[in-house]
N, C-alpha and C positions, 0 to 999 in steps of 0.2 A: 465478532471475529470473522476473519475470512481466511482463505487458503492461498490466494494469489493465483488461482487458476481462472482465467477470464472466461465468462460464459457467452458474452455477446459484445459486439461493438455497437454502441448507440450513437445518435447524432444530436447535437445541441440544437434544440428547436427555438428556445427563447433564453435570453439572459438579461435580466434587469437588475442593474446595480444601484442600490440606494446609498444613503450616507454612511451607514455602518454595517450593511449586509447586502445580500443579493438573492435573487430568485432564479433558479435554473430549471428549465423544462427539457427533459431528455426523451427523444423519440426512440422507441425500442419495442421488443416483442417478447423474447424469451424470459427475461428477468421479471416480467409482469405476472408470470404464472404463479399463482398462490400468494402473491404479494398483497399485503394489506397496508392501509395507512398506519404509520408508526413503525413500519419495518425499516431495516437498514439495507442500503445498497451502496456498494463501493463504486464511485465514479472516478476513474483515473487514480485509484488507490485511496481516495478520500471517503471515509465513512459518512454517509448522508442519510437523514431520516426522510422517508416519503411522507409528504404532507398532502398530496393530492394525486389521485389516480384517474386516468382516462383510458380509452380503449387502446391507444397506441403510444402512450407516454406517461411519465410521472414527473412530479415537481418536488423540489427540495429547496430549503432555505439555507443559505450559506452565511456563516458568521463572519464578523470582521477579522477574527483571528485566523480563520481558514483562508480568507482572501490574502492576508499578509504572508502566510507561510507557504501556500501552494501556488500552482500556476493558474488557479481560477481567476486571478485578477486580470489575466490577459486572454481569457477564453473567448472564442468567437462563435457566433451563430453559424451552424453548418459544420462545426468541428466534430471529428469523430472521437469518442471517448470509450475507454474500456469499462465494462460493467460486470459486477459479480454480486450475487445475493449473499447475505450472511450465512455462514455455515450452520448446519444442524448437527445434533449428536450422532446422526446416522450417516453423515457425509464422510466420504473418504478424504483424508488430508493429503492431497496430491502434491501440494507445494510446501509452505511452512506457515507457522502461526503469524497471521497478519492482523494488526489491530485496526487499520484504516486511519490511524493518527499520523499524519505526515510530519517528518522531522525536518525537511528542508527540500531544496531543489538541486538538480544537477544539470549541467549544460551538455548537450549532445555535440560531440566533436567530430566523429567520423564513423563510417561503416565500411567494412570490407567483406566481400562475398567469397566464400570458399566453395568447394564442391558440395559439401553436405550441411553447411551452416553459415550463419552470418556472425561477424564479430563487430559489436558496437562499443564505442569508447565514450565515456562520460567524464566530466570534471565535476567533482562534488563540492558542495559548500565546505569551507575550511573546518567548521566545527564538527563535521561529520566524518572526517578522515579516520579517526580512531576506531569507529564502529564498522568500517569496511575491511573485512579480512579475507585473505586468500581462501578460496573454496567455501566461504561462508555464504549465507543467504542475504539477499537484498531485494527489496520490492520497488520496482520501477513502474510508475503509472498503474499500480495495482497488480503487476505481474511478478510472481515469485521466480527469481532468477538466482543463479550461482555465480559468484565472482570468480573470474578466470585468472586475471592478472591485475596487480596493483602497482602503480608507480606514483609515489607521493600522493597528490590529491586527484589522480586520474585512475580509473579502473575500467576493465573490459569485461563484457559478458558475451558468451557464445549462445546464439539463438538458433534453434532448429527451424527449418522452413515452416512447420506447422504453427509454431508460436508467432513467427514473423508475419505470416499471412492472416492469422486470426486475432491479431491485436492491432492497436494503432501505432505500433513501432514502425510499421511500413510507411506511415505518413510523416515521420519525422524528417526535418531538414536540418542541416548543420547550423548550430546556433540556437536551436529550440531548447526550451527547458522542460524537464520532466519532474514529477513528484517522486521523492525518495522517502521510503520508510526503512530504517535499519532494523536489524534483528533485535527484538525486544529483550532477549536474553542478555545481550551485551550490555544494555543499559542497567539491568538489574545487578549484574556482576559488578559493574563500575560503582553503583550506589553502595553495595555491601562493602566493597574494598575501601571506599573513600570515607566511610562513616564508621570509624573504629569502635565507638561506644555502642553501636547497634549490631555488632557482629554476633551471630547466633552462638550460644554457648554449646560447643560441641562435646563438652565433658558430661552433659546430661545423658544418662543411660535410659533406654526404653525398657521398662519392666511392667509387670502387671499392676504394681502399685502406682507407677507413673500414669499409666493409661486410665486407671480407676480415678485417680485424683483429678485428672483433666477431662473427665466426663465421657470417656470412650466406652466404659462399661456401665 
């Protein structure tokens, strides 16, 4: 799990694509602190397992499913990527609960600069429209953001200068695609409501007998 608060911008040092997978090597510094082989690091919002560590970089193996769903299929050597280590129980949850499992992509349409912030507009994949809600959370390239305005399959987010300058959002050009992870709570609610025979029995009362019968005492 992650928080969507970017720790560092890394640089893609190597990217080798095979028949059904790929190997990525990311040059970085801060996220290597206390990192071990087998740990998870979010790369542009995609949860990846560290398979090799060196002094200034780490390697991860990308599955075919990840290549199909994310922007990794078009990644380039020298590209800047957002990085975040997996959260710990002592970590402040400054963003929202992010799994690192990408739901799809969104197309970057435009940016407008105001005095105190930037407004970025994206067009989301059609199957994700339902999960983008006004004032709700959305994760873009691993960044926890709040949806400001929704118009059909397009939505806007307002970015403060600190976020803009310390993530790879500032490197986007019109037409670029970004990784999108919708709020996982929305998907759980949809599942519960769409599966009538699995709805929780709300008539069950919590009592000492109930707790004892279910192993809590």
